[in-house]
C-alpha positions in Angstrom: 61.2 -12.3 -62.0 60.8 -12.8 -65.7 61.3 -9.8 -68.0 58.0 -9.0 -69.9 60.0 -7.7 -72.8 62.7 -10.3 -73.5 61.7 -13.2 -71.2 65.0 -13.2 -69.2 64.7 -14.8 -65.8 66.4 -12.7 -63.2 69.2 -14.4 -61.1 70.3 -13.4 -57.6 73.8 -12.5 -58.8 72.5 -9.9 -61.4 73.9 -6.4 -60.8 71.2 -4.4 -62.5 68.7 -2.6 -60.3 65.6 -4.6 -59.2 63.4 -2.4 -61.4 65.5 -3.0 -64.6 66.1 -6.1 -66.7 69.8 -7.1 -66.6 69.6 -8.5 -70.2 67.8 -5.9 -72.2 68.0 -2.9 -69.8 64.3 -2.2 -70.1 62.4 -0.9 -67.1 60.0 -3.7 -66.1 57.1 -1.3 -65.7 57.5 0.1 -69.2 57.9 -3.3 -70.7 54.8 -4.6 -69.0 52.8 -1.7 -70.2 54.0 -2.1 -73.7 53.2 -5.8 -73.7 49.8 -5.1 -72.3 48.9 -2.8 -75.1 49.9 -5.1 -77.9 46.8 -6.3 -79.8 47.3 -9.9 -78.8 47.6 -9.1 -75.1 44.9 -6.5 -74.5 43.4 -7.0 -71.1 46.2 -9.3 -69.9 47.9 -6.6 -67.9 47.3 -6.7 -64.2 48.9 -5.0 -61.2 50.6 -8.2 -60.3 52.7 -8.0 -63.5 54.4 -4.9 -62.1 58.0 -5.1 -60.7 59.1 -3.2 -57.7 58.6 0.6 -58.3 61.8 2.4 -59.3 63.3 4.7 -56.7 62.5 8.4 -56.9 64.9 10.1 -59.2 66.3 13.7 -59.2 63.4 14.7 -61.4 61.1 14.8 -58.4 62.9 18.0 -57.4 62.0 19.6 -60.7 59.1 21.7 -59.3 61.2 23.1 -56.5 64.0 24.0 -58.9 61.5 25.9 -61.1 60.2 27.8 -58.1 63.7 28.7 -57.0 64.8 29.8 -60.5 61.6 31.9 -60.9 62.1 33.6 -57.5 65.8 34.4 -58.3 64.8 35.8 -61.7 62.1 37.9 -60.1 64.5 39.3 -57.6 67.1 40.0 -60.1 64.6 41.7 -62.4 63.3 43.9 -59.6 66.8 45.0 -58.4 68.2 45.1 -62.0 65.4 47.4 -63.1 66.1 49.8 -60.2 69.9 49.7 -60.9 69.8 50.0 -64.7 66.9 52.4 -64.8 69.1 54.9 -62.8 66.8 55.0 -59.9 68.2 56.9 -56.9 68.6 54.6 -53.9 68.8 56.6 -50.7 68.6 56.0 -47.1 66.2 58.9 -46.6 62.5 58.4 -46.6 60.1 60.2 -49.0 59.2 62.7 -46.2 62.8 63.2 -45.3 64.1 64.3 -48.7 65.1 67.7 -47.3 67.6 67.9 -44.4 70.3 70.1 -43.0 73.4 69.9 -45.1 77.0 69.5 -43.7 78.1 71.1 -47.0 77.0 74.7 -47.7 76.4 76.0 -51.3 77.8 79.4 -52.3 75.5 82.3 -52.2 72.7 82.2 -54.8 74.1 78.9 -56.2 72.9 75.3 -56.1 75.4 72.4 -55.9 74.3 69.4 -57.9 76.1 66.2 -57.0 75.6 63.7 -59.8 77.2 60.8 -61.7 77.4 59.9 -65.4 74.5 57.7 -66.6 72.1 58.8 -63.9 68.7 59.6 -65.4 67.5 61.5 -62.4 70.7 63.6 -62.4 69.9 64.5 -66.0 66.3 65.5 -65.0 67.6 67.7 -62.1 70.1 69.4 -64.4 67.4 70.1 -67.1 65.1 71.4 -64.4 67.7 73.9 -63.0 68.6 75.0 -66.6 64.9 75.4 -67.6 64.2 77.7 -64.6 67.4 79.7 -64.9 68.9 78.6 -61.6 72.6 79.0 -61.2 74.2 75.7 -60.3 77.6 74.0 -60.0 77.6 70.3 -61.0 80.0 68.0 -59.2 80.6 64.4 -60.3 80.7 62.1 -57.3 82.7 59.4 -59.2 85.5 61.2 -60.9 86.0 64.3 -58.7 87.9 64.1 -55.5 85.8 67.0 -54.1 82.6 65.1 -55.2 83.8 61.9 -53.4 84.6 63.8 -50.2 81.4 65.8 -50.2 79.3 62.8 -51.1 80.7 61.0 -48.1 80.0 64.0 -45.8 76.4 64.3 -47.1 75.9 60.6 -46.1 73.6 59.7 -49.0 73.6 56.5 -50.9 72.4 57.7 -54.3 72.3 60.6 -56.7 71.3 63.3 -57.4 71.9 65.3 -54.3 71.2 69.0 -54.5 72.5 71.4 -51.9 70.5 74.7 -51.8 72.1 77.2 -49.3 72.3 75.0 -46.1 69.8 72.4 -47.1 70.3 69.1 -49.0 67.7 67.6 -51.3 68.1 63.9 -51.9 66.7 62.5 -55.1 64.7 64.4 -57.8 61.2 65.6 -57.1 60.2 68.8 -58.8 57.6 69.8 -56.2 60.1 69.4 -53.3 62.9 71.1 -55.2 60.6 74.1 -56.1 59.6 74.5 -52.5 63.1 74.5 -51.2 64.3 76.9 -54.0 61.4 79.3 -53.1 62.2 79.1 -49.4 65.8 80.1 -50.0 64.9 82.9 -52.4 66.4 81.2 -55.5 63.3 80.6 -57.5 63.1 82.7 -60.7 
């Protein structure tokens, strides 16, 4: 095969790939297209001037790579939002926020199990203060009692409120108000 760019005649012992000129390193297909569009050669290009198609390169995986990266970023965004937005992650369902507690709160007091940086813990604390409810706050990260009780309560997130003998997992004003009224602690 003769190179359309430099005119080199390919020899059997040449080591360059079949789709590339050993002398000028130009891809035959590009050289043929360039030559076909020169003013003197317009219309001279035909499909027979093409060399063997180059093999598929790694660039053909580009679309799949983009899909994988987008999927990973989407998953990280979803879980990152839940983690950094201080969302409470619990094993209980929305209907099962209230359950019997293995830890009992002292008479007329609420136990608030929380951790630093938890937005829902802050909201629960503000709710209890706003309504004049006596409570004891226990940090589940720094306090040994908090770690032990958190394990006994079997929850996976904070806040956990223990009202008498009931535990309330997460923060929901309506549920918390209902439990406080049922235990006679609502003021």
